C-alpha positions in Angstrom: -14.8 22.2 -16.8 -14.2 25.9 -16.1 -10.6 27.0 -16.1 -9.7 30.4 -14.5 -6.3 32.1 -14.9 -4.2 31.8 -11.7 -3.8 34.9 -9.7 -2.2 36.0 -6.5 -3.9 34.2 -3.6 -3.7 35.0 0.1 -0.2 34.3 1.5 0.2 31.4 3.8 3.8 31.9 4.9 6.5 29.4 4.3 4.5 26.3 5.1 3.4 25.5 1.5 7.0 25.9 0.3 8.3 23.4 2.8 5.5 21.0 2.1 6.2 21.2 -1.7 9.9 20.5 -1.0 8.8 17.2 0.6 7.7 16.0 -2.8 11.2 16.2 -4.1 12.8 14.7 -1.0 10.4 11.8 -0.7 9.9 10.8 -4.3 12.1 7.7 -4.0 9.9 6.0 -1.4 8.8 2.5 -2.5 6.1 -0.1 -1.7 3.2 2.3 -1.1 -0.5 1.8 -1.5 -1.4 2.3 -5.1 -2.5 5.5 -6.7 -5.6 3.9 -8.3 -7.8 6.4 -10.0 -10.1 8.0 -7.4 -13.0 10.2 -8.5 -15.0 9.5 -11.7 -13.7 12.2 -14.0 -10.1 11.2 -13.3 -10.8 7.5 -13.7 -12.4 8.2 -17.1 -9.0 9.6 -18.2 -7.3 6.5 -16.7 -5.8 8.5 -13.9 -3.9 11.0 -16.1 -5.2 13.9 -13.9 -2.4 15.4 -11.8 -1.7 18.3 -14.2 -5.2 18.9 -15.5 -7.5 18.6 -12.4 -9.6 21.8 -12.2 -12.5 21.0 -9.9 -12.9 20.0 -6.2 -11.1 16.7 -6.9 -7.9 18.7 -6.8 -7.9 18.3 -3.0 -7.0 14.7 -3.7 -5.1 14.8 -7.0 -3.1 18.0 -6.7 -3.9 20.6 -4.0 -2.0 23.3 -5.9 -4.3 23.0 -8.9 -7.1 24.8 -7.0 -5.3 28.1 -7.9 -6.2 27.7 -11.6 -9.5 25.7 -11.2 -13.1 26.5 -11.0 -14.2 29.6 -9.0 -16.5 27.2 -7.0 -16.8 23.5 -7.2 -18.7 20.8 -5.2 -18.2 17.1 -5.8 -20.0 14.0 -4.7 -18.3 10.9 -6.1 -18.2 7.1 -5.9 -15.7 4.8 -7.6 -14.9 1.0 -7.3 -12.2 -1.2 -8.9 -11.0 -4.8 -8.6 -8.0 -6.8 -9.9 -7.4 -10.6 -9.7 -4.7 -13.0 -10.7 -5.9 -16.6 -10.7 -2.9 -18.8 -11.2 -2.5 -22.2 -9.6 0.8 -21.3 -8.0 0.1 -17.7 -7.2 -3.5 -16.7 -6.8 -4.0 -13.1 -5.5 -6.3 -10.2 -5.8 -7.2 -6.8 -4.5 -10.1 -4.2 -4.6 -10.3 -0.5 -4.0 -13.4 1.7 -3.5 -13.7 5.4 -2.8 -16.4 7.8 -1.7 -15.6 11.5 -2.0 -17.3 14.7 -0.8 -15.3 17.9 -1.6 -15.9 21.6 -1.8 -13.4 24.1 -3.2 -12.7 27.7 -4.2 -9.3 28.9 -5.6 -7.7 29.6 -2.2 -9.3 26.9 -0.1 -10.9 23.5 0.0 -12.7 21.2 2.4 -12.9 17.4 1.8 -14.0 14.1 3.3 -13.3 10.8 1.5 -13.4 7.2 2.5 -11.1 4.7 0.8 -11.3 1.0 1.3 -8.4 -1.2 0.1 -8.2 -5.0 0.3 -5.4 -7.4 -0.6 -5.4 -11.2 -0.8 -2.0 -12.9 -1.3 -0.5 -16.3 -0.6 0.8 -16.9 2.8 4.7 -16.7 3.0 4.6 -19.9 5.0 3.1 -21.8 2.0 0.8 -23.7 4.4 -2.3 -23.6 2.2 -3.4 -20.3 3.7 -3.8 -16.8 2.3 -3.1 -13.4 3.9 -6.1 -11.1 3.9 -5.4 -7.4 4.5 -7.9 -4.6 4.6 -7.5 -0.9 5.3 -10.4 1.5 5.5 -9.3 5.2 5.8 -11.5 8.2 6.6 -9.8 11.4 5.4 -11.1 14.7 6.7 -9.0 17.6 5.2 -8.5 21.3 4.6 -6.7 22.4 1.5 -4.6 25.6 1.3 -3.0 27.0 -1.8 -0.5 29.8 -2.5 0.5 31.4 -5.8 4.3 32.0 -5.9 4.1 33.8 -9.3 1.4 34.0 -12.0 1.0 30.4 -13.2 3.1 28.8 -10.4 1.3 27.5 -7.3 2.0 25.3 -4.4 -0.6 23.7 -2.1 -1.2 21.2 0.7 -4.2 19.2 2.0 -3.9 18.8 5.8 -6.0 15.9 7.0 -7.0 13.8 10.0 -7.0 10.1 8.9 -8.9 7.5 10.8 -7.6 4.1 9.7 -9.3 0.8 10.4 -7.0 -2.1 9.6 -7.0 -5.9 9.6 -4.3 -8.4 8.7 -4.9 -12.1 9.2 -4.4 -15.5 7.6 -7.5 -17.3 6.1 -7.9 -20.6 4.3 -7.1 -20.3 0.6 -10.0 -20.4 -1.8 -11.7 -18.5 -4.6 -10.2 -15.0 -4.8 -13.6 -13.4 -5.4 -15.0 -15.1 -2.3 -12.0 -14.1 -0.2 -12.4 -10.5 -1.3 -16.1 -10.6 -0.3 -15.3 -12.2 3.0 -12.8 -9.5 3.8 -15.7 -7.1 4.1 -16.9 -9.0 7.2 -13.6 -8.7 9.1 -13.5 -6.4 12.1 -10.6 -4.0 12.1 -8.8 -1.9 14.7 -9.1 1.9 14.5 -6.3 4.4 14.8 -6.3 8.2 14.3 -3.3 9.8 12.6 -2.3 13.2 11.0 -1.3 13.3 7.4 -0.8 15.6 4.5 -0.8 15.7 0.7 1.3 18.3 -1.2 1.5 19.5 -4.8 2.9 21.9 -7.3 1.0 23.3 -10.3 2.4 25.2 -13.4 0.1 26.8 -16.0 1.7 28.4 -19.1 -0.8 29.1 -21.8 -2.2 25.8 -23.1 0.5 23.8 -21.2 -0.1 22.5 -17.7 2.2 20.5 -15.4 1.8 19.1 -12.0 3.7 17.2 -9.3 2.1 15.7 -6.2 2.8 13.6 -3.2 0.2 11.8 -1.1 0.7 10.5 2.5 3.6 12.7 3.4 3.8 11.4 7.0 3.5 7.7 6.0 1.0 6.9 8.8 0.8 3.3 10.1 -2.3 1.8 11.5 -2.4 -1.1 14.0 -4.1 -4.2 12.5 -6.6 -6.5 14.1 -6.0 -10.2 13.6 -2.5 -10.4 14.7 -0.8 -9.2 11.6 1.7 -6.3 11.2 0.5 -2.7 10.9 -0.8 -1.5 7.6 0.9 1.6 6.3 -0.1 4.4 3.9 3.4 5.1 2.5 4.4 8.1 0.4 3.4 8.0 -3.3 4.5 10.6 -5.8 3.2 11.3 -9.3 4.0 13.8 -12.1 1.9 14.9 -15.0 1.7 17.2 -18.0 -1.3 18.3 -20.0 -1.9 20.2 -23.2 -5.1 22.0 -24.2 -5.9 22.1 -27.9 -7.4 25.1 -29.7 -9.9 22.5 -31.1 -11.4 22.1 -27.6 -9.9 19.0 -26.2 -7.0 18.2 -23.8 -4.5 15.4 -23.6 -2.7 14.4 -20.4 0.1 12.1 -19.4 0.9 10.9 -15.8 3.7 8.8 -14.5 4.3 7.4 -11.0 7.7 8.5 -9.7 8.1 5.5 -7.4 7.2 1.8 -7.3 4.0 1.4 -5.2 1.9 -1.4 -3.9 -0.9 -2.3 -6.2 -3.8 -4.8 -5.8 -1.7 -7.9 -6.8 1.9 -6.7 -6.7 4.1 -3.6 -7.1 3.4 -1.2 -9.9 4.6 2.0 -11.4 1.8 3.3 -13.6 1.9 5.3 -16.8 -1.4 6.8 -17.8 -2.5 8.6 -20.9 -5.9 10.3 -21.1 -8.0 12.8 -23.1 -11.2 14.9 -22.6 -13.2 16.7 -25.3 -16.4 18.6 -25.6 -18.6 16.7 -28.0 -21.9 18.7 -27.5 -22.7 22.0 -25.9 -23.7 20.1 -22.7 -21.6 17.0 -23.0 -18.0 15.9 -22.6 -16.4 12.6 -23.5 -13.2 11.2 -22.2 -11.0 8.1 -22.5 -7.6 6.8 -21.4 -5.1 4.0 -21.2 -3.1 2.9 -18.1 -0.3 0.3 -17.8 2.0 -1.0 -15.1 5.5 -0.3 -16.4 6.9 -3.1 -14.1 6.5 -6.0 -16.4 8.2 -8.5 -14.0 5.5 -8.1 -11.3 2.5 -10.4 -10.9 0.1 -9.8 -13.8 2.7 -8.4 -16.1 2.1 -5.0 -17.6 -1.7 -5.3 -17.0 -3.1 -2.7 -19.4 -6.6 -1.2 -18.8 -8.7 1.1 -20.9 -11.2 3.7 -19.6 -14.1 5.5 -21.1 -16.3 8.2 -19.5 -18.4 11.2 -20.0 -20.2 14.1 -18.4 -23.6 15.7 -19.1 -24.9 19.0 -17.8 -28.4 18.5 -16.5 -28.4 22.1 -15.4 -26.1 25.0 -16.3 -23.5 24.2 -13.7 -24.5 20.7 -12.6 -22.7 17.8 -14.2 -23.3 14.1 -14.0 -20.2 12.0 -14.6 -19.8 8.3 -15.3 -16.9 6.0 -16.3 -16.0 2.4 -16.8 -12.5 0.8 -16.8 -12.0 -2.4 -18.8 -9.1 -4.6 -20.0 -6.8 -7.0 -18.1 -8.3 -8.6 -15.0 -4.9 -7.9 -13.3 -5.2 -4.1 -14.1 -8.0 -2.9 -11.8 -11.3 -2.9 -13.8 -14.1 -0.8 -12.3 -16.7 2.0 -12.5 -17.5 5.4 -11.2 -20.4 7.9 -10.9 -20.5 11.4 -9.6 -22.4 14.7 -9.4 -20.4 17.8 -9.7 -21.1 21.6 -9.6 -18.5 23.8 -11.2 -18.5 27.4 -12.3 
């Protein structure tokens, strides 16, 4: 929860500037893996977190935000979400889970997170089969941040990604059963280099952020005879406003159409966070796919969450996401140190 004013951090040469430029150049890339809310606090705000992240989760959401975040932050986090569309002519579904361990100070961060994504969709051959795809990625990263001027920072998370992918046809059936059975498929492992980059602006009570994940768009060979599974670029922008009354409001928008659990999506997320007691925060949010012509329609979801300080700087976070079955409903829990 702690927010420190951004200062001049150690110079890192021109590299962060060039990485930040990649956000602008790559923002039009389409058909990526979805930017589902990862980390519990962010998910409690429905994913409206690019501009307002101020703890170790910034290594994922916006590396540049470390410049104005907590002096020290440690995060252990687990989230899970699932979406289904059960229609006779077009049954499909997807699930996403994430486990995150991150450590950060204003100029530097270290992180490891594991993401698992599964997609079930009808076979294009219309032969009574379904396509089952799974991608498990292990991201081990180091985050660097540089202040250009007071309140304007750029940052990058450089990471080694180990991807384990499968892509195969299976007999059609219950979507829930197929998602469960996908956990038993054996994938093929590939190691790739990747990076996430971000820009953060802080001006009084106003915050703004721009971030791009998966700059190199790594591809991972898939077991099962299917095509490679790719982590393509995904860009998001956000703004946030802190109220003198002690709460913040944030708005995020995807800048490109990306691959969601049941179809393409371009999310809009609105979230808020407020201190309700001396040792407790509450948060909530709303998220909707703005691509109404995709499977599942606009698929709105609603998130609620909270944090409680069990010790002075030790926070326990929890969240739940509800709403449309096609909109990725799920949960998250975390333990977080921040001061």
